[in-house]
One Martini backbone bead per residue (centre of mass of N, CA, C, O) as a GRO file, in nm:
protein
   98
    1MET     BB    1   6.960   9.302  10.349
    2THR     BB    2   7.121   9.481  10.578
    3LYS     BB    3   7.355   9.696  10.659
    4PRO     BB    4   7.585   9.726  10.873
    5PRO     BB    5   7.700   9.915  11.097
    6PRO     BB    6   7.943  10.110  11.165
    7GLN     BB    7   8.258  10.103  11.310
    8PRO     BB    8   8.430  10.352  11.479
    9TRP     BB    9   8.724  10.194  11.496
   10LEU     BB   10   8.724  10.190  11.199
   11PRO     BB   11   8.829  10.257  10.910
   12PRO     BB   12   8.760  10.403  10.637
   13ARG     BB   13   8.640  10.357  10.339
   14TYR     BB   14   8.815  10.309  10.017
   15GLU     BB   15   8.907  10.419   9.695
   16LEU     BB   16   9.080  10.515   9.431
   17ALA     BB   17   8.900  10.764   9.372
   18ASP     BB   18   8.944  10.892   9.651
   19VAL     BB   19   9.248  10.928   9.641
   20GLU     BB   20   9.255  11.099   9.380
   21ALA     BB   21   9.075  11.332   9.480
   22ILE     BB   22   9.244  11.421   9.725
   23GLN     BB   23   9.509  11.466   9.563
   24ALA     BB   24   9.395  11.685   9.376
   25LEU     BB   25   9.342  11.889   9.597
   26ALA     BB   26   9.646  11.903   9.698
   27ARG     BB   27   9.759  12.027   9.417
   28ASP     BB   28   9.572  12.261   9.439
   29PRO     BB   29   9.613  12.566   9.571
   30ALA     BB   30   9.320  12.637   9.661
   31HIS     BB   31   9.252  12.353   9.780
   32LYS     BB   32   9.489  12.324   9.972
   33ARG     BB   33   9.400  12.539  10.169
   34ALA     BB   34   9.135  12.405  10.249
   35LEU     BB   35   9.256  12.133  10.338
   36ASP     BB   36   9.439  12.251  10.556
   37TRP     BB   37   9.210  12.365  10.730
   38ILE     BB   38   9.067  12.102  10.784
   39ILE     BB   39   9.307  11.952  10.915
   40ARG     BB   40   9.402  12.176  11.133
   41GLU     BB   41   9.125  12.308  11.236
   42ALA     BB   42   8.865  12.129  11.216
   43CYS     BB   43   9.032  11.851  11.310
   44MET     BB   44   9.286  11.879  11.491
   45THR     BB   45   9.526  11.681  11.407
   46TYR     BB   46   9.789  11.840  11.572
   47ASP     BB   47   9.646  11.828  11.839
   48GLU     BB   48   9.552  11.807  12.143
   49THR     BB   49   9.319  11.557  12.308
   50PHE     BB   50   9.344  11.652  12.594
   51PHE     BB   51   9.094  11.669  12.852
   52PRO     BB   52   8.945  11.684  13.151
   53ASP     BB   53   8.709  11.618  12.976
   54GLU     BB   54   8.615  11.327  12.835
   55ARG     BB   55   8.428  11.429  12.610
   56ASN     BB   56   8.627  11.625  12.479
   57SER     BB   57   8.835  11.412  12.408
   58ALA     BB   58   8.656  11.237  12.227
   59TYR     BB   59   8.586  11.458  12.025
   60ALA     BB   60   8.879  11.529  11.943
   61GLN     BB   61   8.948  11.241  11.840
   62GLY     BB   62   8.739  11.240  11.615
   63ARG     BB   63   8.847  11.477  11.457
   64ARG     BB   64   9.132  11.362  11.419
   65GLY     BB   65   9.049  11.105  11.264
   66VAL     BB   66   8.959  11.254  11.012
   67GLY     BB   67   9.230  11.389  10.949
   68LEU     BB   68   9.395  11.124  10.922
   69ALA     BB   69   9.237  11.011  10.682
   70ILE     BB   70   9.312  11.237  10.488
   71VAL     BB   71   9.621  11.218  10.511
   72LYS     BB   72   9.643  10.931  10.408
   73LEU     BB   73   9.541  11.000  10.116
   74VAL     BB   74   9.743  11.221  10.045
   75ASN     BB   75   9.998  11.000  10.120
   76TYR     BB   76   9.948  10.791   9.917
   77PRO     BB   77  10.118  10.555   9.767
   78PRO     BB   78  10.172  10.445   9.453
   79ALA     BB   79  10.189  10.137   9.513
   80ALA     BB   80   9.912  10.128   9.657
   81ARG     BB   81   9.745  10.227   9.418
   82ASP     BB   82   9.812   9.987   9.236
   83ALA     BB   83   9.673   9.778   9.421
   84LEU     BB   84   9.383   9.902   9.379
   85ARG     BB   85   9.368   9.832   9.068
   86ARG     BB   86   9.367   9.552   9.134
   87PRO     BB   87   9.214   9.274   9.139
   88LYS     BB   88   9.050   9.079   9.347
   89THR     BB   89   9.138   8.789   9.519
   90PRO     BB   90   9.083   8.516   9.655
   91ALA     BB   91   9.144   8.365   9.932
   92LYS     BB   92   9.352   8.138  10.051
   93ARG     BB   93   9.350   7.826  10.161
   94GLY     BB   94   9.420   7.568  10.298
   95LYS     BB   95   9.484   7.259  10.271
   96GLU     BB   96   9.305   7.014  10.125
   97LYS     BB   97   9.153   6.723  10.195
   98ALA     BB   98   9.082   6.408  10.028
   0.00000   0.00000   0.00000
């Protein structure tokens, strides 16, 4: 069975290793500069995304979405990282009738 295509409106999937790798980049001075350029310039994360041309607006919003995903992982709180470390347990269902 093939994997369904990703839905563009959903946030990207990530694991603890991804969070740790992005945060390691943000801690190193040389890599921090590169990451800052990616977030601010390449992704236009903090820029206005409205343009008179709808296509340009959509494109700018896509770039910004990538930047926001990176910023989310850079700022991922320690308590949430700990939650990613814990094994996932199956969701409980409502009470079953006998």
